[in-house]
C-alpha positions in Angstrom: 3.4 25.5 12.2 2.1 22.3 10.7 3.9 22.9 7.6 7.2 23.7 9.6 6.9 20.6 11.6 6.3 18.5 8.6 9.3 19.9 6.8 11.3 19.5 10.0 10.0 15.7 10.1 11.3 15.3 6.4 14.7 16.7 7.3 15.0 14.5 10.3 14.1 11.3 8.4 16.5 12.4 5.7 19.3 12.9 8.2 18.7 9.4 9.6 19.0 8.0 6.2 22.2 9.9 5.6 25.5 9.3 7.3 26.2 10.5 10.7 27.7 13.8 9.7 25.2 14.7 7.2 26.8 12.9 4.1 25.2 10.0 2.2 26.7 6.5 2.8 27.0 5.4 -0.8 28.6 8.6 -1.9 25.6 9.8 -4.0 24.6 13.4 -3.8 21.7 14.0 -1.4 18.2 14.6 -3.0 16.7 18.0 -3.1 14.6 19.4 -0.3 11.7 21.6 -0.7 12.1 25.3 -0.1 11.0 26.6 3.3 11.8 29.3 5.6 13.3 27.8 8.8 15.3 30.6 10.2 14.7 31.7 13.8 14.5 35.1 15.0 15.6 34.6 18.6 18.5 32.5 20.2 17.7 29.5 22.3 16.7 30.4 25.8 18.8 29.4 28.9 17.3 26.7 31.1 17.5 28.9 34.4 15.4 31.5 32.6 12.6 29.2 31.6 9.4 28.6 33.7 9.3 25.4 35.6 8.1 22.3 33.9 5.4 21.5 36.5 4.7 19.0 39.1 4.1 16.2 36.9 6.2 13.1 37.4 9.2 12.5 35.1 8.7 9.4 32.9 11.4 8.6 30.4 10.5 7.2 26.9 12.1 4.1 25.6 14.3 3.9 22.5 11.6 2.3 20.6 8.9 4.9 21.5 11.3 7.8 20.6 12.0 6.1 17.2 8.3 5.5 16.6 7.5 9.0 17.3 6.0 10.8 20.4 3.0 13.2 20.6 3.8 16.8 19.7 3.3 18.1 23.4 5.7 15.2 24.5 9.1 15.7 22.6 11.9 13.4 23.3 14.4 15.5 25.4 17.9 14.9 24.2 20.9 16.3 26.2 24.2 17.0 24.5 27.0 18.7 26.5 30.6 20.0 25.8 33.1 22.9 26.0 32.3 24.4 22.4 35.2 26.7 22.6 35.9 28.5 19.2 32.6 27.1 18.1 32.9 25.6 14.5 31.2 23.4 12.0 32.2 20.2 13.8 30.2 21.4 16.9 27.3 22.3 14.7 27.2 19.0 13.0 27.2 17.1 16.3 24.3 19.2 17.3 22.5 18.6 14.1 23.0 14.8 14.5 21.5 14.9 18.1 18.6 17.0 16.9 17.9 14.5 14.1 17.9 11.5 16.4 14.2 11.1 16.7 11.2 12.6 14.7 10.1 14.7 17.7 13.3 16.1 19.4 13.8 18.8 22.0 17.6 19.4 22.2 19.2 20.6 25.5 22.8 21.5 25.3 24.9 21.9 28.4 27.9 24.1 28.4 30.7 23.8 31.2 32.0 26.9 33.0 35.4 28.3 32.8 36.4 26.8 36.3 35.5 23.2 35.3 37.0 23.5 31.9 40.3 25.0 33.1 40.4 22.3 35.8 39.7 19.2 33.8 40.6 20.0 30.1 42.8 23.3 29.8 42.6 26.9 29.1 40.1 28.1 26.7 40.1 30.8 23.9 36.7 32.0 24.7 35.4 32.6 28.1 32.1 31.0 29.3 29.8 33.9 28.5 31.0 33.9 24.9 30.6 30.1 24.7 27.2 30.3 26.1 26.0 32.8 23.6 27.7 31.0 20.6 25.7 27.8 21.4 22.6 29.7 21.8 22.7 31.0 18.4 23.0 27.5 16.8 19.9 26.8 14.9 19.6 23.2 16.2 19.5 24.0 19.9 16.2 24.6 21.7 17.6 25.1 25.3 20.9 25.9 26.9 22.3 24.8 30.2 24.9 27.1 31.6 27.5 25.8 34.1 26.8 22.4 33.2 28.2 19.6 35.2 31.4 17.5 34.1 29.8 14.3 35.1 25.9 13.7 34.6 24.2 12.7 37.9 20.7 11.2 38.3 19.6 14.4 40.0 20.6 16.4 37.0 19.0 14.1 34.5 15.6 14.1 36.6 15.8 18.0 37.0 16.1 18.6 33.2 13.7 15.6 32.4 16.4 14.1 30.0 15.4 11.0 28.1 18.8 10.3 26.2 22.3 11.7 26.3 23.9 12.4 22.9 27.8 12.1 22.4 30.3 10.5 20.1 30.9 6.9 21.1 34.6 7.3 21.7 35.4 6.8 25.5 35.9 10.1 27.2 38.4 9.6 29.9 38.5 12.6 32.3 38.1 13.4 36.1 39.6 10.0 37.2 37.2 8.0 35.0 38.0 6.0 31.9 34.7 7.1 30.3 32.5 9.7 32.0 29.5 8.4 29.9 29.8 4.9 31.2 27.0 4.9 33.6 24.8 6.4 31.0 25.6 3.7 28.5 24.8 1.1 31.1 21.4 2.8 31.8 20.3 2.7 28.0 20.3 6.4 27.8 23.2 6.9 25.4 22.4 8.0 21.8 25.7 7.9 19.8 26.8 10.6 17.2 29.8 10.8 15.0 32.8 13.2 15.0 33.5 15.3 12.0 36.9 14.6 10.9 39.5 17.4 10.1 37.9 20.0 12.3 38.3 20.5 16.1 39.1 23.3 18.4 42.6 21.8 19.0 43.2 21.7 15.2 42.3 25.4 15.0 44.6 26.3 17.8 47.3 24.2 16.3 47.1 26.1 13.1 47.3 29.4 15.0 50.3 28.3 16.9 52.0 26.8 13.7 51.7 30.1 11.9 52.0 32.4 14.9 54.3 34.9 13.1 51.9 35.3 10.3 48.9 35.9 12.5 50.9 38.5 14.8 51.9 40.5 11.7 48.3 40.2 10.3 47.0 41.8 13.6 49.8 44.2 13.8 48.7 45.5 10.3 45.1 45.7 11.4 46.0 48.3 14.2 46.6 46.0 17.2 49.4 47.2 19.5 52.4 45.0 20.6 51.2 45.3 24.0 47.8 43.8 23.1 49.5 41.0 21.3 52.1 40.3 24.2 54.8 41.0 21.8 58.2 42.6 22.7 59.6 45.6 21.3 62.4 43.8 19.3 59.7 41.2 18.0 57.6 44.0 16.9 60.3 45.6 15.0 61.3 42.4 13.4 57.7 41.8 12.3 57.5 45.1 10.7 60.7 44.5 8.9 59.5 41.3 7.7 56.3 42.9 6.4 58.2 45.7 4.5 60.6 42.9 3.0 57.4 40.8 1.9 56.0 43.9 0.5 59.2 44.4 -1.7 59.0 40.7 -2.7 55.4 41.1 -3.7 56.2 44.2 -5.8 59.1 42.3 -7.4 56.8 39.3 -8.0 54.3 41.6 -9.5 56.8 43.3 -11.8 58.1 39.8 -12.7 54.7 38.6 -13.7 53.9 41.9 -15.7 57.2 41.5 -17.4 56.6 37.8 -18.4 53.1 38.9 -19.7 54.7 41.7 -21.7 57.4 39.5 -23.2 54.7 36.9 -24.0 52.6 39.6 -25.8 55.7 40.8 -27.7 56.5 37.2 -28.7 52.9 36.6 -29.8 52.9 39.7 -31.8 56.5 38.9 -33.4 55.2 35.4 -34.3 52.3 37.1 -35.9 54.3 39.5 -37.6 56.8 36.8 -39.0 53.9 34.8 -40.1 52.4 37.6 -42.0 55.9 38.6 -43.4 56.4 34.9 -44.6 52.9 35.0 -46.2 53.8 38.4 -48.0 57.1 37.0 -49.0 55.6 33.9 -50.5 53.0 35.9 -52.3 55.6 38.4 -53.7 57.9 35.6 -54.9 55.0 33.8 -56.4 53.9 37.0 -58.3 57.5 37.6 -59.4 57.9 34.1 -60.7 54.6 34.4 -62.5 55.8 37.7 -64.1 59.5 37.1 -64.7 60.0 33.2 -64.6 60.8 31.0 -67.5 57.2 30.6 -68.4 56.1 33.9 -67.0 53.9 36.5 -68.5 56.7 38.7 -69.5 58.2 36.0 -71.9 54.9 35.6 -73.6 54.6 39.3 -73.9 58.1 39.6 -75.6 57.2 36.7 -77.9 54.0 38.3 -78.9 55.5 41.6 -79.5 58.5 40.2 -81.4 56.1 38.4 -83.6 54.1 41.5 -84.3 57.3 43.4 -85.3 58.4 40.8 -87.7 55.1 40.6 -89.3 55.1 44.5 -89.6 58.4 44.7 -91.2 58.3 41.7 -93.6 56.9 42.1 -97.3 53.2 40.9 -97.7 53.2 37.7 -99.8 50.8 37.2 -102.6 48.0 34.9 -102.2 48.2 31.6 -103.8 45.3 32.3 -106.1 46.8 35.5 -107.7 48.1 35.0 -111.3 51.8 35.2 -112.1 53.6 37.7 -114.3 53.3 35.4 -117.4 49.6 34.6 -116.9 48.8 38.4 -116.6 47.1 40.2 -119.6 49.4 42.6 -121.3 48.8 46.1 -120.4 47.6 48.6 -123.1 50.0 50.9 -124.9 50.0 54.5 -123.8 49.6 56.8 -126.7 49.6 60.6 -126.7 46.9 62.4 -128.4 49.0 64.4 -130.8 50.6 61.3 -132.1 48.9 60.0 -135.4 49.7 57.8 -138.3 50.7 60.8 -140.6 53.4 62.0 -138.3 56.9 60.6 -138.7 57.6 57.4 -137.1 59.4 57.8 -133.9 62.9 56.6 -133.9 63.3 52.9 -133.2 64.2 52.1 -129.8 67.5 50.8 -129.1 68.1 47.0 -129.4 68.5 46.6 -125.9 65.3 48.2 -125.0 63.5 45.0 -126.1 65.6 43.3 -123.7 64.4 45.5 -121.0 60.9 44.4 -121.6 59.3 47.4 -123.0 56.0 46.6 -124.8 55.8 47.0 -128.6 52.3 48.0 -129.8 50.6 46.6 -133.0 50.7 49.8 -134.9 54.4 49.9 -134.7 54.4 46.4 -136.2 52.3 47.6 -139.2 54.6 50.4 -139.9 57.4 48.0 -140.1 55.8 45.9 -142.7 55.0 48.8 -144.9 
């Protein structure tokens, strides 16, 4: 319990440092808070079901004493009233601010009945029992007063031992009065809170009325009958027809989206194919030019083959160091073994044989001399 009360005290101090609706004034993010289990297992009790407080005299605490802190057995009793129809976050934030006004706060919430609400404000969406139950399940509420009065009287304040009344500071004109909290403010018992902008019961009802057809069709789809929705037979058929048309439109939209995705995928693949084809074509052209171009490998191969063929068919030249015909030594005369000196001399060769360059041996020269 001590840990729980200390954590609640830290939260209360944090709420006072923060703005009125739980947001920091300078726009910074709120600091982290320690983890703790603060959930409640039971709803807040109703005031008429509680035991009487006793015969002790009712003594209010001042604002200074409440802010300074009261003993644990004497919490500051803060009262906040309202209609709380279609209970929303704006209601919860207002009660959170009322709960965090002082370090030790006992929050009492009064909920007006259907008769008073319908008389002074208008028809409600939820009946009084539903509104009582919704408020009792708010985590900031310690006690719920059913059938709360529209205007607070001294007798009511004394009965419930109320120290302060929490409400937004905007004058609330109703029941023939410019401000039903005027006498509370004059008595120094008023503790102002701030409204949460952008959310209210009237705003929620306005959204429903503005989109009436949408919500009727929604509930018809969920199984509600036209009689339960107070819809005529013609309007029921109209809503069913609109729903079918919308289904067809959704299907067409889905088909269009899928077709767009398909076309996009085809375009991406075609772009990839074109890029790959361009790369392959450039590679093919480069290889072709490298092979068959003016300075390609084929031309060099032909030149090399032509050179080899010319070298193969042309006569081999003598080396420069080989001797010429005149410098060569005369070849020896070939003699048959059966030719000797006793044999008759062979017939002289014709005169033109010398011109042909046949060699004449030395023995023949000697025979001529003899």
